[in-house]
DSSP file (Angstrom, degrees, kcal/mol; ACC not computed):
  #  RESIDUE AA STRUCTURE BP1 BP2  ACC     N-H-->O    O-->H-N    N-H-->O    O-->H-N    TCO  KAPPA ALPHA  PHI   PSI    X-CA   Y-CA   Z-CA
    1    1 A X              0   0    0      0, 0.0     0, 0.0     0, 0.0     0, 0.0   0.000 360.0 360.0 360.0 119.6   -9.1  104.2  -14.2
    2    2 A X        +     0   0    0      2,-0.1     2,-0.2     0, 0.0     0, 0.0   0.027 360.0 147.2-128.3  30.5  -12.5  105.4  -13.3
    3    3 A X        -     0   0    0      1,-0.0     2,-0.5     2,-0.0     0, 0.0  -0.458  37.1-145.1 -64.6 129.5  -14.4  104.7  -16.5
    4    4 A X        -     0   0    0     -2,-0.2     2,-0.4     0, 0.0    -2,-0.1  -0.848  19.8-172.8 -95.5 135.5  -18.1  103.8  -15.9
    5    5 A X        -     0   0    0     -2,-0.5     2,-0.0     3,-0.0    -2,-0.0  -0.989  17.2-127.2-126.5 144.3  -19.6  101.3  -18.2
    6    6 A X     >  -     0   0    0     -2,-0.4     4,-2.1     1,-0.1     3,-0.3  -0.256  35.1-100.1 -79.5 174.7  -23.0  100.0  -18.7
    7    7 A X  H  > S+     0   0    0      1,-0.2     4,-2.2     2,-0.2     5,-0.2   0.842 120.8  54.5 -65.4 -30.7  -24.1   96.4  -18.7
    8    8 A X  H  > S+     0   0    0      2,-0.2     4,-1.7     1,-0.2    -1,-0.2   0.912 111.4  43.7 -67.9 -39.5  -24.1   96.3  -22.5
    9    9 A X  H  > S+     0   0    0     -3,-0.3     4,-2.4     2,-0.2     5,-0.2   0.850 112.2  53.7 -74.5 -34.0  -20.5   97.5  -22.8
   10   10 A X  H  X S+     0   0    0     -4,-2.1     4,-2.3     2,-0.2    -2,-0.2   0.953 109.6  49.3 -61.4 -50.3  -19.5   95.1  -19.9
   11   11 A X  H  X S+     0   0    0     -4,-2.2     4,-2.3     1,-0.2    -2,-0.2   0.865 109.3  51.6 -60.2 -43.8  -21.0   92.2  -21.8
   12   12 A X  H  X S+     0   0    0     -4,-1.7     4,-2.1     1,-0.2    -1,-0.2   0.905 109.4  50.2 -65.0 -39.3  -19.3   93.2  -25.0
   13   13 A X  H  X S+     0   0    0     -4,-2.4     4,-1.9     1,-0.2    -2,-0.2   0.886 109.8  49.4 -71.4 -34.6  -16.0   93.3  -23.3
   14   14 A X  H  X S+     0   0    0     -4,-2.3     4,-1.9    -5,-0.2    -1,-0.2   0.879 110.1  51.7 -70.8 -33.6  -16.5   89.8  -21.7
   15   15 A X  H  X S+     0   0    0     -4,-2.3     4,-2.1     2,-0.2    -2,-0.2   0.838 107.7  51.0 -66.8 -33.5  -17.4   88.4  -25.1
   16   16 A X  H  X S+     0   0    0     -4,-2.1     4,-1.8     2,-0.2    -2,-0.2   0.836 110.4  53.2 -64.9 -35.4  -14.2   89.9  -26.6
   17   17 A X  H  X S+     0   0    0     -4,-1.9     4,-3.2     2,-0.2    -2,-0.2   0.922 108.2  47.6 -58.5 -52.3  -12.4   88.2  -23.7
   18   18 A X  H  X S+     0   0    0     -4,-1.9     4,-3.1     1,-0.2     5,-0.2   0.947 112.5  48.1 -62.2 -49.9  -13.9   85.0  -24.5
   19   19 A X  H  X S+     0   0    0     -4,-2.1     4,-1.3     1,-0.2    -1,-0.2   0.833 111.8  50.2 -67.8 -30.2  -13.1   85.2  -28.2
   20   20 A X  H  X S+     0   0    0     -4,-1.8     4,-2.1     2,-0.2     5,-0.3   0.922 112.4  48.3 -65.9 -50.9   -9.4   86.2  -27.4
   21   21 A X  H  X S+     0   0    0     -4,-3.2     4,-3.5     1,-0.2    -2,-0.2   0.941 108.6  51.9 -64.5 -40.8   -9.1   83.3  -25.1
   22   22 A X  H  X S+     0   0    0     -4,-3.1     4,-2.3     1,-0.2    -1,-0.2   0.875 111.8  49.9 -57.0 -37.3  -10.6   80.8  -27.6
   23   23 A X  H  X S+     0   0    0     -4,-1.3     4,-1.7    -5,-0.2    -1,-0.2   0.883 113.5  43.1 -65.8 -40.8   -8.1   82.1  -30.1
   24   24 A X  H  X S+     0   0    0     -4,-2.1     4,-2.7     2,-0.2     5,-0.3   0.857 111.4  53.9 -77.7 -39.7   -5.2   81.8  -27.8
   25   25 A X  H  X S+     0   0    0     -4,-3.5     4,-2.8    -5,-0.3     5,-0.2   0.971 110.6  48.4 -57.7 -52.9   -6.3   78.4  -26.6
   26   26 A X  H  X S+     0   0    0     -4,-2.3     4,-2.2     1,-0.2    -2,-0.2   0.864 110.9  50.6 -53.4 -41.9   -6.5   77.2  -30.3
   27   27 A X  H  X S+     0   0    0     -4,-1.7     4,-2.2     1,-0.2    -1,-0.2   0.937 110.8  46.4 -68.2 -43.1   -3.1   78.5  -31.0
   28   28 A X  H  X S+     0   0    0     -4,-2.7     4,-2.6     1,-0.2    -2,-0.2   0.837 111.5  53.6 -67.2 -31.0   -1.4   76.8  -27.9
   29   29 A X  H  X S+     0   0    0     -4,-2.8     4,-1.9    -5,-0.3    -1,-0.2   0.946 110.2  46.7 -70.3 -40.8   -3.1   73.6  -28.7
   30   30 A X  H  X S+     0   0    0     -4,-2.2     4,-2.7     1,-0.2    -2,-0.2   0.892 112.8  49.7 -59.7 -39.5   -1.8   73.7  -32.2
   31   31 A X  H  X S+     0   0    0     -4,-2.2     4,-2.0     1,-0.2    -1,-0.2   0.923 109.4  50.4 -67.4 -42.5    1.6   74.6  -31.0
   32   32 A X  H  X S+     0   0    0     -4,-2.6     4,-0.6     1,-0.2    -1,-0.2   0.861 110.3  51.3 -63.8 -33.4    1.5   71.7  -28.5
   33   33 A X  H >< S+     0   0    0     -4,-1.9     3,-0.8     1,-0.2     4,-0.5   0.925 111.2  47.6 -64.0 -50.1    0.5   69.3  -31.3
   34   34 A X  H 3< S+     0   0    0     -4,-2.7     4,-0.3     1,-0.2     3,-0.2   0.838 114.9  45.5 -69.3 -27.0    3.4   70.5  -33.5
   35   35 A X  H 3X S+     0   0    0     -4,-2.0     4,-3.3     1,-0.2     8,-0.4   0.540  85.0  95.5 -85.1 -12.2    6.0   70.2  -30.6
   36   36 A X  T << S+     0   0    0     -3,-0.8    -1,-0.2    -4,-0.6    -2,-0.1   0.912  91.9  35.6 -54.7 -49.8    4.9   66.7  -29.4
   37   37 A X  T  4 S+     0   0    0     -4,-0.5    -1,-0.2    -3,-0.2     3,-0.2   0.760 128.1  31.2 -79.3 -28.4    7.5   64.9  -31.5
   38   38 A X  T  4 S+     0   0    0     -4,-0.3     2,-0.3     1,-0.2    -2,-0.2   0.710 130.1  22.2-102.4 -31.3   10.5   67.2  -31.3
   39   39 A X     X  +     0   0    0     -4,-3.3     4,-2.4     1,-0.1     5,-0.2  -0.674  57.8 178.6-141.6  84.5   10.2   68.9  -27.9
   40   40 A X  H  > S+     0   0    0     -2,-0.3     4,-2.4     1,-0.2     5,-0.2   0.929  84.8  49.6 -54.8 -44.9    8.1   67.1  -25.3
   41   41 A X  H  > S+     0   0    0      1,-0.2     4,-2.1     2,-0.2    -1,-0.2   0.902 111.3  48.3 -57.0 -43.1    8.6   69.7  -22.6
   42   42 A X  H  > S+     0   0    0      1,-0.2     4,-2.4     2,-0.2    -1,-0.2   0.848 109.9  52.5 -67.7 -37.4    7.7   72.4  -24.8
   43   43 A X  H  X S+     0   0    0     -4,-2.4     4,-2.9    -8,-0.4    -2,-0.2   0.918 109.0  50.8 -60.1 -47.2    4.6   70.5  -25.8
   44   44 A X  H  X S+     0   0    0     -4,-2.4     4,-2.6     2,-0.2    -2,-0.2   0.906 110.4  49.1 -55.9 -45.3    3.7   70.1  -22.1
   45   45 A X  H  X S+     0   0    0     -4,-2.1     4,-2.4     1,-0.2     5,-0.2   0.953 111.4  49.0 -65.6 -46.8    4.1   73.8  -21.5
   46   46 A X  H  X S+     0   0    0     -4,-2.4     4,-2.8     1,-0.2    -2,-0.2   0.936 110.9  49.3 -58.1 -44.4    2.0   74.7  -24.5
   47   47 A X  H  X S+     0   0    0     -4,-2.9     4,-1.9     1,-0.2    -1,-0.2   0.898 109.6  52.3 -66.4 -35.6   -0.8   72.3  -23.5
   48   48 A X  H  X S+     0   0    0     -4,-2.6     4,-2.0    -5,-0.2    -1,-0.2   0.917 110.1  48.4 -64.0 -38.0   -0.8   73.7  -20.0
   49   49 A X  H  X S+     0   0    0     -4,-2.4     4,-2.2     1,-0.2    -2,-0.2   0.902 109.6  53.6 -66.5 -39.7   -1.1   77.3  -21.4
   50   50 A X  H  X S+     0   0    0     -4,-2.8     4,-2.5    -5,-0.2    -1,-0.2   0.882 106.9  49.8 -60.7 -36.7   -3.9   76.0  -23.6
   51   51 A X  H  X S+     0   0    0     -4,-1.9     4,-2.6     2,-0.2    -2,-0.2   0.866 107.5  57.0 -70.1 -33.6   -5.8   74.6  -20.5
   52   52 A X  H  X S+     0   0    0     -4,-2.0     4,-2.0     2,-0.2    -2,-0.2   0.941 108.9  44.6 -55.4 -49.9   -5.3   78.0  -18.8
   53   53 A X  H  X S+     0   0    0     -4,-2.2     4,-2.5     1,-0.2     3,-0.2   0.960 110.5  55.3 -65.4 -46.0   -7.1   79.7  -21.8
   54   54 A X  H  X S+     0   0    0     -4,-2.5     4,-2.2     1,-0.3    -1,-0.2   0.927 106.8  50.7 -51.5 -48.2   -9.7   77.1  -21.6
   55   55 A X  H  X S+     0   0    0     -4,-2.6     4,-1.9     1,-0.2    -1,-0.3   0.848 108.0  52.2 -57.0 -40.8  -10.2   77.9  -17.9
   56   56 A X  H  X S+     0   0    0     -4,-2.0     4,-2.5    -3,-0.2    -1,-0.2   0.888 108.9  50.2 -69.4 -37.5  -10.6   81.6  -18.7
   57   57 A X  H  X S+     0   0    0     -4,-2.5     4,-2.2     2,-0.2    -2,-0.2   0.930 110.3  50.1 -64.0 -45.6  -13.3   80.8  -21.3
   58   58 A X  H  X S+     0   0    0     -4,-2.2     4,-2.2    -5,-0.2    -2,-0.2   0.920 111.6  48.3 -56.7 -48.7  -15.2   78.6  -18.8
   59   59 A X  H  X S+     0   0    0     -4,-1.9     4,-1.7     2,-0.2    -1,-0.2   0.933 113.7  45.6 -56.1 -55.3  -15.1   81.3  -16.2
   60   60 A X  H  X S+     0   0    0     -4,-2.5     4,-2.0     1,-0.2    -1,-0.2   0.846 111.2  54.3 -62.0 -35.1  -16.3   84.1  -18.7
   61   61 A X  H  X S+     0   0    0     -4,-2.2     4,-2.6     1,-0.2    -1,-0.2   0.846 107.4  49.6 -72.6 -37.0  -19.0   81.8  -20.0
   62   62 A X  H  < S+     0   0    0     -4,-2.2    -1,-0.2     2,-0.2    -2,-0.2   0.823 108.3  53.2 -73.7 -28.3  -20.4   81.2  -16.5
   63   63 A X  H  < S+     0   0    0     -4,-1.7     3,-0.4    -5,-0.2    -2,-0.2   0.953 116.8  39.5 -67.2 -47.7  -20.4   85.0  -15.8
   64   64 A X  H  < S+     0   0    0     -4,-2.0     2,-0.3     1,-0.3    -2,-0.2   0.887 134.6  17.3 -64.3 -43.2  -22.5   85.4  -19.1
   65   65 A X  S >< S-     0   0    0     -4,-2.6     3,-1.3    -5,-0.1    -1,-0.3  -0.711  82.9-155.6-138.4  82.4  -24.7   82.5  -18.8
   66   66 A X  T 3  S+     0   0    0     -3,-0.4     3,-0.1    -2,-0.3    -4,-0.1  -0.390  75.5   9.0 -75.1 133.9  -24.7   81.1  -15.2
   67   67 A X  T 3  S+     0   0    0      1,-0.3    -1,-0.3    -2,-0.2     2,-0.1   0.450  93.5 132.5  86.2   3.5  -25.7   77.4  -14.7
   68   68 A X  S <  S-     0   0    0     -3,-1.3    -1,-0.3    -7,-0.2     2,-0.2  -0.395  71.7 -86.3 -82.4 160.6  -25.6   76.6  -18.4
   69   69 A X        -     0   0    0      1,-0.1    -1,-0.1    -3,-0.1     3,-0.1  -0.510  58.2 -99.2 -72.7 137.6  -23.8   73.6  -19.7
   70   70 A X        -     0   0    0     -2,-0.2    -1,-0.1     1,-0.1   -12,-0.1  -0.117  41.0 -98.5 -61.1 151.1  -20.1   74.6  -20.3
   71   71 A X        -     0   0    0    -14,-0.1     2,-0.3    -3,-0.1    -1,-0.1  -0.273  41.2-143.8 -64.1 154.3  -19.0   75.4  -23.8
   72   72 A X        -     0   0    0      5,-0.1     2,-0.6    -3,-0.1     5,-0.2  -0.849  11.3-122.7-117.7 159.8  -17.3   72.5  -25.7
   73   73 A X  B >  S-A   76   0A   0      3,-1.0     3,-1.4    -2,-0.3    -2,-0.0  -0.917  95.1 -17.0 -97.6 113.4  -14.5   72.4  -28.1
   74   74 A X  T 3  S-     0   0    0     -2,-0.6    -1,-0.2     1,-0.2     3,-0.1   0.765 125.5 -60.6  53.5  30.6  -15.6   70.8  -31.4
   75   75 A X  T 3  S+     0   0    0      1,-0.1     2,-0.5    -3,-0.1    -1,-0.2   0.387 120.8  96.2  86.9  -0.5  -18.6   69.4  -29.6
   76   76 A X  B <   -A   73   0A   0     -3,-1.4    -3,-1.0     2,-0.0     2,-0.5  -0.965  66.9-138.5-130.3 128.5  -16.6   67.4  -27.2
   77   77 A X        -     0   0    0     -2,-0.5     2,-0.4    -5,-0.2    -5,-0.1  -0.682  19.4-143.2 -82.1 124.6  -15.6   68.4  -23.7
   78   78 A X        -     0   0    0     -2,-0.5     2,-0.5     2,-0.0    -1,-0.0  -0.791  11.2-162.0 -93.8 136.6  -12.1   67.5  -22.9
   79   79 A X              0   0    0     -2,-0.4    -2,-0.0     1,-0.1     0, 0.0  -0.977 360.0 360.0-114.1 124.2  -11.5   66.4  -19.3
   80   80 A X              0   0    0     -2,-0.5    -1,-0.1   -29,-0.0   -29,-0.0   0.299 360.0 360.0-128.0 360.0   -7.9   66.5  -18.2
């Protein structure tokens, strides 16, 4: 793959990646909540996957806006 992209296209790709990671995080968090009562192991795995997508979002946010306050989910930063 030898495509050359300009800065604007790179920024668009990073933003799409952030949006996708946010969607995936949200889906895995919902799954974790729905599995909590019936499948604790599955809920833990889903929560781990959600945290992985959260980490992706944080890294991409730092690339786009270095040194800024980290993005929050629903206005509250979750520390785990």
